[in-house]
C-alpha positions in Angstrom: 0.0 -0.1 0.1 2.7 2.2 1.0 4.6 1.6 -2.0 1.8 2.0 -4.5 1.2 5.6 -2.7 4.7 6.6 -3.1 5.0 5.3 -7.2 1.4 7.2 -7.7 2.4 10.3 -6.2 5.6 10.3 -7.7 4.1 9.4 -11.5 1.9 12.8 -10.5 5.2 15.0 -9.8 7.2 14.0 -12.7 4.2 14.9 -15.0 5.1 18.8 -13.8 8.4 18.6 -15.5 8.9 19.5 -19.6 11.4 16.5 -20.2 12.2 18.1 -23.5 12.8 21.5 -21.6 14.9 19.9 -18.9 17.7 18.8 -22.0 17.5 22.3 -23.6 21.4 23.9 -22.6 21.1 26.4 -19.9 18.0 25.1 -18.5 18.0 25.3 -14.8 20.7 22.5 -13.3 18.9 22.3 -9.7 15.7 21.6 -11.3 16.8 18.9 -13.6 18.7 17.4 -10.4 15.7 17.3 -9.1 14.2 16.0 -11.7 16.9 12.9 -11.1 16.1 12.5 -7.6 12.5 11.9 -8.1 13.5 9.3 -11.1 15.8 7.8 -8.5 13.3 7.5 -5.8 10.9 6.2 -8.3 13.2 3.3 -8.6 13.1 2.7 -5.3 9.3 2.4 -5.0 9.9 -0.4 -7.8 12.4 -1.9 -5.4 10.1 -1.9 -2.9 7.6 -3.5 -5.1 9.8 -6.2 -5.6 10.3 -7.3 -2.4 6.5 -7.6 -1.9 6.2 -9.3 -4.9 8.9 -11.9 -3.7 6.8 -12.6 -0.5 3.7 -12.5 -2.4 4.9 -14.1 -5.8 1.8 -14.0 -7.9 1.7 -13.6 -11.8 0.1 -10.0 -11.4 2.6 -9.1 -9.0 5.5 -10.8 -10.9 4.3 -8.5 -13.9 3.6 -5.3 -12.0 7.0 -5.4 -10.8 8.1 -5.6 -14.5 6.1 -3.1 -15.4 7.4 -0.7 -13.2 11.2 -1.6 -13.4 10.8 -0.7 -17.4 8.9 2.6 -16.7 11.9 3.3 -14.2 14.7 1.9 -17.1 12.8 4.5 -19.5 13.3 7.3 -17.6 17.0 6.5 -16.7 18.2 6.1 -20.4 15.9 9.1 -21.1 18.6 11.4 -18.8 21.4 9.2 -19.8 22.2 7.7 -16.5 23.6 4.6 -17.7 25.3 2.9 -14.1 22.0 2.9 -13.0 20.2 1.9 -16.5 22.1 -1.0 -16.6 21.6 -1.8 -13.1 18.1 -1.8 -13.5 18.6 -3.9 -17.1 19.8 -6.9 -14.7 17.2 -6.8 -12.3 14.6 -6.8 -15.2 16.5 -9.9 -16.9 16.0 -11.4 -13.3 12.5 -11.2 -13.3 11.8 -11.7 -17.0 14.0 -15.2 -16.1 12.1 -15.8 -13.0 8.7 -15.5 -14.9 9.8 -17.7 -18.1 11.0 -20.5 -15.4 8.0 -20.4 -13.1 5.2 -19.5 -15.2 3.6 -22.7 -16.2 4.5 -26.7 -15.3 5.0 -29.5 -17.6 1.9 -30.0 -17.6 0.7 -26.3 -18.9 -0.2 -25.3 -15.5 0.9 -22.0 -13.7 3.8 -23.1 -11.1 3.0 -20.3 -8.4 0.8 -21.0 -5.7 -2.7 -20.0 -5.9 -3.4 -18.9 -2.1 -4.1 -15.2 -3.1 -6.5 -16.0 -5.6 -4.7 -14.6 -8.3 -5.4 -16.9 -10.7 -7.8 -19.8 -11.2 -5.8 -22.7 -12.5 -9.2 -23.8 -14.7 -9.0 -19.8 -16.2 -7.2 -20.4 -19.2 -8.2 -17.2 -20.5 -6.6 -15.4 -17.6 -3.2 -17.5 -18.1 -3.2 -15.9 -22.0 -3.7 -12.7 -21.0 -0.8 -12.8 -18.8 1.0 -14.7 -21.5 0.3 -11.6 -24.2 1.2 -9.0 -21.1 4.6 -10.7 -20.8 5.2 -11.2 -24.3 4.7 -8.1 -24.9 6.8 -6.8 -22.2 9.8 -9.2 -23.2 9.6 -7.2 -26.7 9.7 -3.5 -24.9 12.5 -5.1 -22.3 14.4 -6.1 -25.8 13.7 -2.6 -27.1 15.3 -0.9 -24.1 18.5 -3.2 -24.3 18.8 -2.1 -27.4 18.3 1.6 -26.6 20.5 1.5 -23.5 23.6 0.1 -25.7 23.1 2.5 -28.3 24.0 5.2 -25.6 26.7 3.1 -24.6 28.0 3.1 -27.9 27.8 -0.9 -28.1 26.0 -1.5 -31.5 26.8 -4.7 -32.1 25.0 -5.7 -28.8 22.2 -3.2 -29.3 21.7 -4.7 -32.7 21.5 -8.0 -31.0 18.8 -7.0 -29.1 17.0 -5.4 -31.9 17.1 -8.4 -34.4 16.0 -10.5 -30.9 12.7 -8.0 -30.8 12.4 -8.2 -34.6 9.1 -5.8 -34.2 8.7 -6.4 -38.0 7.5 -9.6 -37.5 6.0 -9.4 -33.4 4.4 -5.8 -33.5 1.4 -8.1 -33.6 2.3 -9.3 -30.3 2.5 -5.8 -28.9 -0.7 -4.5 -26.5 -1.1 -1.2 -27.5 0.4 -1.5 -30.8 0.1 2.2 -32.5 1.8 3.8 -28.9 4.6 1.0 -28.6 6.2 1.5 -32.3 6.2 5.3 -32.0 7.8 5.2 -28.5 9.8 2.2 -30.1 11.2 5.0 -33.1 11.2 7.6 -30.7 14.0 5.7 -28.3 15.9 5.1 -31.3 15.5 8.6 -32.8 16.6 10.4 -29.5 19.7 7.5 -28.7 21.0 8.4 -32.2 20.1 12.2 -32.0 22.4 12.4 -28.7 25.4 11.2 -30.7 25.3 12.7 -33.9 24.1 16.3 -32.9 27.7 17.2 -31.9 29.2 15.5 -34.9 26.9 17.5 -37.4 26.5 20.3 -36.2 30.4 20.5 -35.8 30.5 19.8 -39.6 27.9 22.4 -39.7 28.6 23.0 -43.9 29.5 19.6 -44.9 31.6 21.4 -48.0 34.2 22.3 -45.7 34.6 18.5 -44.2 37.1 17.1 -46.7 38.9 15.2 -44.4 38.4 11.4 -45.6 38.8 12.5 -48.9 41.4 14.8 -48.7 43.7 13.9 -45.8 46.9 13.5 -47.9 46.4 17.4 -48.5 46.3 18.3 -44.5 49.2 19.1 -43.3 50.3 17.3 -40.1 50.8 18.3 -36.5 51.1 16.6 -33.5 47.7 16.6 -33.0 46.7 14.7 -36.3 46.7 11.2 -34.7 44.0 12.0 -32.2 42.1 14.2 -34.7 42.5 10.7 -36.7 41.1 9.2 -34.3 38.1 11.3 -33.4 37.3 10.9 -37.4 37.2 7.3 -37.0 34.7 7.3 -33.9 33.1 9.9 -35.4 32.2 7.9 -38.6 31.6 4.8 -36.9 29.0 6.7 -34.8 27.6 7.7 -38.5 27.7 4.6 -39.8 26.0 2.6 -37.1 23.5 5.4 -36.7 22.4 5.0 -40.2 21.6 1.8 -39.4 19.4 2.2 -36.2 17.5 5.4 -38.0 16.4 3.2 -41.2 15.2 0.4 -38.7 13.2 3.4 -36.7 11.7 4.4 -40.2 11.0 0.6 -41.1 8.8 0.6 -37.3 6.9 3.6 -38.5 6.2 2.2 -41.8 4.4 -0.6 -40.4 0.8 -1.4 -41.5 -0.7 -0.2 -38.4 -3.4 2.8 -38.1 -1.8 5.9 -36.6 -5.2 8.0 -37.6 -2.8 9.6 -38.6 -0.9 10.7 -35.3 0.7 14.4 -35.7 3.4 12.8 -33.4 3.6 10.0 -35.8 4.2 12.5 -38.5 6.2 14.6 -36.8 9.0 11.7 -35.9 8.9 10.3 -38.9 10.0 13.5 -40.6 12.5 14.1 -37.8 13.9 10.8 -38.2 14.1 11.1 -42.0 16.0 14.3 -41.4 18.4 13.3 -38.9 19.1 9.9 -41.5 19.7 12.3 -44.5 22.0 14.9 -42.3 23.6 11.2 -41.6 24.3 10.2 -44.8 25.3 13.0 -46.4 28.2 13.4 -43.6 29.2 10.1 -44.7 29.2 11.0 -48.4 26.8 8.8 -49.7 24.8 11.2 -51.5 22.7 8.6 -53.5 21.2 7.1 -50.6 20.7 10.6 -49.2 18.8 11.7 -52.5 16.7 8.7 -52.1 15.7 9.7 -48.8 15.3 13.5 -49.5 12.6 11.8 -52.1 10.8 10.4 -50.0 10.5 13.5 -47.6 9.7 15.6 -50.2 6.9 13.5 -51.0 5.5 12.8 -47.7 6.4 16.7 -46.4 5.6 18.7 -49.4 5.8 22.1 -47.4 8.8 21.7 -45.8 11.9 23.4 -46.6 14.4 21.1 -45.0 14.9 18.3 -47.8 15.7 21.1 -50.4 18.3 22.3 -48.1 19.7 19.3 -47.9 19.7 18.9 -51.8 21.9 21.9 -52.1 23.7 20.8 -49.3 24.6 17.5 -51.6 24.7 19.9 -54.9 27.3 21.7 -53.4 29.8 19.6 -52.1 29.5 17.3 -55.1 30.1 20.1 -57.3 33.2 21.0 -55.1 34.5 17.3 -55.5 34.6 17.5 -59.2 36.7 21.0 -59.2 40.2 19.7 -58.1 43.4 20.5 -59.7 43.6 18.8 -62.8 40.2 19.9 -64.0 40.6 21.8 -66.9 38.9 25.3 -67.4 36.0 24.5 -69.5 35.4 21.4 -67.7 34.8 23.6 -64.5 32.8 26.1 -66.2 30.7 22.9 -67.5 30.3 21.4 -63.9 29.4 24.9 -62.5 26.5 25.7 -65.1 24.8 22.3 -64.9 25.1 22.5 -61.1 23.5 26.1 -61.3 20.6 25.2 -63.5 20.1 22.0 -60.9 20.2 24.3 -57.9 18.0 27.2 -59.5 15.4 24.4 -60.6 15.5 23.4 -57.0 15.2 26.8 -55.6 12.1 27.7 -57.4 10.8 24.3 -56.7 10.9 25.3 -52.9 9.5 28.5 -53.6 6.5 27.2 -55.3 5.8 24.3 -53.1 6.7 25.7 -49.1 3.9 28.7 -47.9 6.2 31.6 -47.9 4.0 33.9 -46.0 4.7 32.1 -43.0 7.4 33.7 -40.7 9.8 30.9 -40.0 9.5 29.5 -43.9 10.4 33.3 -45.2 13.4 33.6 -42.7 14.6 30.4 -43.7 14.3 30.8 -47.5 16.0 34.1 -47.3 18.9 32.6 -45.6 18.7 30.0 -48.1 19.2 32.0 -51.1 21.5 34.4 -49.5 23.7 31.6 -48.6 23.4 30.2 -52.4 24.2 33.9 -53.9 28.2 33.3 -52.9 27.9 30.6 -55.6 25.1 32.2 -58.0 24.3 35.6 -57.0 22.2 35.7 -60.3 20.2 32.8 -59.7 19.5 34.1 -56.0 18.3 37.3 -57.4 15.7 35.8 -59.8 14.3 33.4 -57.3 14.0 36.4 -54.5 12.7 38.4 -57.6 9.9 35.8 -58.1 9.4 35.8 -54.3 9.2 39.5 -54.4 6.6 39.8 -57.1 4.6 36.8 -56.7 4.5 35.3 -53.6 4.4 38.3 -51.1 1.0 40.7 -50.2 2.2 44.0 -50.4 -0.4 45.1 -47.8 0.1 41.8 -45.7 3.6 40.9 -46.1 5.4 44.8 -46.0 7.9 43.8 -43.4 8.7 40.6 -45.7 9.1 42.7 -48.6 11.7 45.1 -47.4 13.8 42.0 -46.6 13.3 40.8 -50.1 14.5 44.1 -51.3 17.3 44.5 -49.3 18.4 41.1 -49.8 18.6 41.5 -53.6 20.4 45.0 -53.4 22.8 43.4 -50.8 23.6 40.4 -53.0 24.0 43.0 -56.2 26.2 45.2 -54.1 28.0 43.2 -51.7 29.0 39.3 -53.6 32.0 39.6 -55.9 31.5 37.7 -59.0 33.1 37.0 -62.1 30.6 38.2 -65.1 31.8 35.7 -67.3 30.7 32.9 -65.8 27.2 34.0 -65.8 24.9 33.5 -68.4 23.9 37.0 -69.2 22.9 38.9 -71.9 26.0 41.7 -71.5 26.8 43.7 -74.7 30.2 44.8 -75.2 31.8 46.9 -73.3 29.6 46.5 -70.6 31.5 45.1 -67.0 30.5 44.0 -63.9 30.4 47.8 -62.4 28.0 49.0 -64.8 25.8 45.8 -64.8 25.5 46.1 -61.1 24.6 49.9 -61.4 22.0 48.9 -64.4 20.3 46.2 -61.8 20.0 48.5 -58.8 18.3 51.0 -61.0 15.8 48.6 -62.0 15.6 46.9 -58.7 14.5 50.5 -57.0 12.2 51.4 -59.9 10.3 48.0 -59.6 10.1 48.2 -56.0 8.6 52.1 -56.0 5.6 50.4 -57.7 5.7 47.1 -56.0 5.3 48.6 -52.4 2.0 49.8 -51.0 3.4 51.9 -48.2 6.6 53.6 -48.0 9.6 51.8 -46.6 10.2 51.7 -43.1 13.0 53.5 -41.1 14.7 51.0 -40.6 14.9 49.4 -44.1 15.7 53.2 -45.5 18.6 53.2 -43.1 20.0 49.8 -44.2 19.6 50.8 -47.7 21.4 54.0 -47.0 24.4 52.6 -45.2 24.8 49.9 -47.3 24.9 52.0 -50.7 27.2 54.7 -48.5 29.5 51.9 -48.3 29.8 50.7 -51.4 30.4 54.3 -52.5 33.4 55.0 -50.0 34.7 51.4 -51.1 34.6 52.6 -54.8 36.2 56.2 -53.5 39.5 54.5 -52.0 39.9 52.4 -55.6 39.7 55.9 -57.2 36.2 54.9 -59.5 34.8 58.2 -58.5 31.9 58.3 -61.4 30.9 54.7 -60.2 31.3 56.1 -56.3 28.8 59.0 -57.4 25.8 56.3 -58.9 25.7 54.6 -55.7 25.9 57.7 -53.2 22.6 58.9 -55.6 20.9 55.4 -54.7 21.1 56.4 -51.1 19.4 59.7 -52.2 16.8 58.2 -54.0 13.5 58.9 -53.6 12.1 55.8 -52.5 14.7 55.0 -50.5 14.5 58.3 -48.4 10.7 57.5 -48.4 8.7 60.2 -45.6 11.7 60.0 -43.0 14.4 62.9 -41.8 17.9 61.7 -42.8 18.9 65.0 -43.1 22.4 64.4 -41.3 22.8 61.6 -43.7 21.6 63.5 -46.8 24.5 66.3 -46.0 27.3 63.3 -45.9 26.3 61.9 -48.6 26.2 65.1 -50.5 29.6 66.1 -49.3 31.0 62.5 -50.3 29.4 63.7 -54.1 31.6 66.9 -54.1 34.2 65.1 -52.9 34.4 62.6 -56.1 33.3 65.7 -58.4 36.6 67.2 -56.9 39.2 64.6 -57.4 37.0 64.6 -61.1 37.8 68.5 -61.4 34.1 68.6 -61.9 34.2 72.3 -60.5 30.9 73.2 -62.3 29.0 70.4 -60.7 30.3 71.1 -57.4 28.8 74.3 -57.3 25.9 73.3 -58.5 25.2 70.9 -56.1 26.2 73.0 -53.5 24.0 75.6 -54.2 20.9 73.1 -53.9 22.3 72.0 -50.3 20.3 73.5 -47.4 22.0 76.3 -45.2 22.9 74.1 -42.6 24.7 71.5 -44.5 26.2 74.7 -46.6 28.2 75.9 -43.4 29.2 72.7 -42.8 33.0 72.6 -42.1 33.6 69.9 -44.4 31.2 71.9 -47.1 32.9 74.6 -46.5 36.4 73.2 -47.1 35.7 71.1 -50.1 34.7 74.6 -51.6 37.7 76.5 -50.5 39.8 74.0 -52.7 37.6 74.9 -55.4 38.1 78.3 -55.1 41.9 77.9 -54.2 42.1 75.7 -57.1 40.5 78.1 -59.7 42.5 80.8 -58.4 39.4 82.9 -57.0 41.3 84.2 -54.2 38.2 86.5 -52.9 35.9 83.5 -52.6 38.6 81.5 -51.3 39.6 84.5 -48.5 35.5 84.4 -47.8 36.0 80.9 -47.1 37.9 81.2 -45.0 36.4 83.9 -42.6 33.1 81.3 -42.6 35.0 78.8 -41.8 36.8 80.9 -38.8 33.3 82.0 -37.8 32.1 78.6 -37.4 32.6 77.9 -33.7 31.9 74.2 -34.4 34.2 71.6 -32.7 37.8 71.5 -35.3 36.8 74.5 -37.2 40.6 75.8 -36.3 41.8 72.3 -37.7 39.7 72.7 -41.2 40.9 76.4 -41.3 45.1 75.2 -40.9 44.1 72.4 -43.2 43.0 74.9 -45.7 46.3 76.9 -45.5 48.4 73.5 -46.1 46.1 73.2 -49.1 46.8 76.8 -50.1 50.5 76.1 -49.7 50.0 73.3 -52.7 48.5 76.2 -55.1 51.6 78.5 -54.1 49.1 80.9 -53.0 50.5 82.7 -50.5 47.6 85.7 -50.3 45.2 83.0 -49.5 47.8 81.6 -46.7 48.9 84.5 -45.1 45.0 85.6 -44.4 44.3 82.4 -43.3 47.3 82.2 -40.6 46.5 85.8 -39.3 43.2 84.7 -38.5 44.7 81.8 -36.6 47.3 83.2 -34.5 45.6 86.5 -33.6 42.4 84.8 -33.4 42.4 82.0 -31.6 40.8 81.5 -27.9 41.9 80.4 -24.9 39.5 77.3 -25.0 41.5 75.4 -28.3 41.7 71.8 -28.4 45.3 71.0 -28.1 45.3 68.9 -31.1 44.6 72.1 -33.2 47.4 73.7 -31.2 49.7 71.0 -32.6 49.0 71.9 -36.4 49.4 76.0 -36.1 53.5 75.5 -36.7 52.7 72.8 -39.6 50.4 75.8 -41.2 53.0 78.5 -40.1 55.7 76.7 -41.3 54.0 76.1 -44.5 53.3 80.6 -44.8 56.5 81.4 -44.2 58.0 79.1 -46.9 55.4 80.4 -49.3 56.3 84.2 -48.5 59.8 83.5 -49.1 59.5 81.8 -52.3 57.5 85.0 -53.3 60.4 87.2 -51.8 62.7 85.2 -54.0 60.8 86.0 -57.0 59.7 89.6 -56.8 62.1 92.6 -57.9 59.6 95.2 -56.7 61.2 96.7 -53.5 57.6 98.2 -52.0 56.5 94.7 -52.4 59.4 92.9 -50.7 59.2 95.5 -48.0 55.4 94.5 -47.7 56.8 90.7 -47.3 59.2 91.7 -44.9 56.8 93.0 -42.7 54.1 90.4 -43.0 56.6 87.9 -42.2 57.3 90.3 -39.2 53.9 90.3 -38.1 53.7 86.5 -38.5 56.7 85.7 -36.0 55.0 88.5 -33.4 52.3 86.2 -33.4 54.2 82.9 -33.4 55.7 84.2 -30.3 52.6 85.5 -28.5 50.6 81.8 -29.4 53.4 79.7 -28.2 53.7 81.6 -25.0 50.0 81.8 -24.4 50.0 77.8 -25.4 53.0 77.0 -22.9 50.9 78.9 -20.2 48.1 77.0 -20.7 49.9 73.5 -19.7 52.0 75.1 -17.2 51.0 74.4 -13.3 51.5 76.4 -10.4 53.2 73.9 -8.5 55.7 71.6 -10.7 56.8 68.0 -9.3 59.7 66.1 -11.2 57.3 63.9 -13.1 55.1 66.9 -14.1 58.2 68.5 -15.7 58.9 65.6 -17.6 55.3 65.4 -19.0 54.9 69.0 -19.8 57.9 69.4 -22.0 56.8 66.7 -23.5 53.3 68.8 -24.3 55.9 71.8 -25.7 57.7 69.6 -28.1 54.5 68.3 -29.2 53.3 71.9 -29.7 56.6 73.0 -31.4 59.2 70.2 -32.0 63.0 70.9 -31.9 62.8 70.9 -35.7 59.9 73.0 -36.2 62.0 75.7 -33.4 65.2 75.4 -35.2 63.5 75.9 -38.9 61.7 79.1 -37.9 64.9 80.9 -36.1 67.0 79.6 -39.1 64.4 81.3 -41.5 64.2 84.1 -39.1 67.7 84.6 -39.0 67.8 84.3 -43.0 64.8 86.7 -43.7 66.5 89.3 -41.2 69.7 89.0 -43.3 68.1 89.8 -46.3 66.6 92.9 -44.7 70.2 93.9 -43.5 71.6 93.4 -47.2 68.6 95.4 -48.6 68.9 98.2 -45.9 65.3 97.4 -44.7 66.9 97.5 -41.2 63.3 98.4 -39.1 61.7 95.3 -40.9 65.5 93.2 -40.3 65.4 94.2 -36.4 61.7 93.0 -35.9 62.2 89.8 -37.6 65.8 89.0 -35.7 64.0 90.0 -32.2 60.4 87.9 -32.7 63.2 85.2 -34.0 65.1 84.9 -31.2 62.3 85.4 -28.9 60.7 82.2 -30.4 
C-alpha cells in the first residue's frame, strides 16, 4: 500500500516536468537535479514492489514489478543515467527469467501457488492474457536493452537486441501497437540524436569537411593522430546511426492505423531528416537523395528537403573541381550545378508557404547563402518571391527583407560576370551591370510597395549604398562611386523619414568625388542646392575652399576662410589650418597669410590641444610661401610688404607659443610633471620646427640688412630670438 502511494505520487510529480525542456542547454540545473532525484525515488518504489512481490509471488505481482522497472528503466535511459540503467537491466533480466521459469509447469499449468486467488488453474482465458502481457513486455525490454547499448556505443550488442525483438514480425504481439511502435521509434531517434547532434553541428557545412577524401593534402601536426581517431569514431557513430535510423523508419512504416497521429508524422519527419544528414556526412549522396525524395513526397511543404539537396549539390560540385580539372570542364560543372540548384530553389519557393514567418526567414537565408555560388540565380528567385509570393498590404516587412537582400547580393557579392549566363553587351562590365540592376530594382520596388519603407529598412539601404560608394572612392572609381551615393539619395529610399544628417554627409561625398574629377561646375551646382545647415558645415566649406583655390578665386577663398573661422563648431581650427596647407599646394601666399593671421590672432583660450599642434605646420607652410615670393620679387615696395608680413607672423607666432605653453604649466611643478610638460611643449613645437623658424628668421633678417630694410630686419631678428 505504501509503495503504491509513493509510486502514484511520484508519477504525478514527474508530470509537472517538461522532459524536453530539461534537455535544453542552459536550463536550470537545480530543476534537472530534482527531476533525476525523483526518478531515483521512483526506482526505490519499484524496489519496494519487487520485495513485496518476492513475498507474494503471484503472476500479477511479478508483471507489475516488471512493468514498474521498465518505466524506471525508460526514465534513466532518457536522462542518460547509464550506470543505474545497467543495474535496472540486470534486475529486469532476473524478473523475466523468474517468470519464464515459473510461469507454467510441464503440464502447461501455473507453478505459483494460488493462495491469494490471483489466478484460477482452470482460467485459461486469464492465463492467456497474462502470457500476452508478458510477451509484450519482453519485447519492450529488448528494445530498452537495445536503446541502452546505443547510448553506451555498444552497437553490436544493440543490433543483437534489435534483431531479437524482431519488431517487424512481432509487432502484433504488442498490447498497444500504435503507441508502442511510436515509442520504440522515438527511443532510437533520441539515442542516435544524442550522438549525432555534436558531429553534425561540428561539421555544420559539409562542403568544408573533406578530411576523409583529402587527408593527404592536410599538413600534419602533433595532434593529427588524435584527430584521425576522432574522425574514425565519428564515422563509426554515423554508420551505426544510419542503420538504427533506417530501423526506426521501418517501424514507422508498419501497417498500423495511426489515424494519422501528428506525433507519428513529426517523428517520421525528424527521423528521415536525421538519417539524410547522417548519410550526407558519410558522403553517401545517392542514398541521401533517395530519402530526400521520400521527405519531399511525404512533406511537400517543408523546406528541409530542399536545403539538404542543395547541400549535396554544393559538395558534389566541389569534389568535381580539383587541380587537374581544366577551366572549360569547371565551367560546365558549375553551369550544370547552377541549373539544377536554380530549379531546386524555384521548386522550394513554389512548394512552401512563404508568407509564414519561419518559412520566409529560412528561404531568405538559403537564397542569401546560395548567392555566394550564383548571385544571379538567387536574385531571380528573390524576384519571383518579391513579385508573386507576397502581398504588398499584408507582407510589407517581408517585401522589405526581399528588397534589401536583392540589393545586398548585387552590391556585396563579388562574382565573375563572364561565368554567368547573361545578356551582356560589348564593353559592359560587372560595375555597370550592378548599377543597371540596382536602378531596375529600385524602380520595380517603387511600384510594388503599397506603403513607404520603414525607417529601419531605409537606414539599412542608405548604409549599404554609402559603404559601396566609399569603397569605390578608395579605388578611385569616382564616377561609379557617385552612382552609389545617388542611390542613397533616391526618393524611394529616403521615403518620408528625416535623414537630413545622412543626406548632407552623402552630398559632401559626392562633392569630393567631383573634386577629384575636377568637375568644379558640378560641385557648385550641388552646393547651391544644399540646405543652409549643410552649406556652412565645415567639410562643405573646406571642399568649396579647395575649389576656389584651384580656380585662383582668392576673393571667394578668403570669404570661405572667414566662414570657417566664424563657424565655432568643434574642429573649425583644424579645418582652417588644413586650408592653409592646401593653399601652399597652389603656391597661394595671399590666402595662406590671411588664414594664418586669423588663426594666430583670433584663436581663443579654449582651442583644442590637437589644433595647437597643427599651428606650427601651417605657419611653416605660410612662411615658406612668403620666402618663395620674396625670391621671385623684384619690386622693392612689395618686398618690404612681405618682410613686414613675416615680422607680424613671427610676432603672432611668439605670442601664440607663449600663450599655449602657459596653458599647460601648473603653479606647482613636480619632477614627473616637468617631464610631461616638456613632452607636451615638444608636441606643440618640436625642436626641428623651432630650428627651422629661427634659421629662416635669421635668413630673412639678413636679407633685410642686405637690402637696407633695417626696421623690418630688427623686428624679424628680435622675434626670431624670442621664439
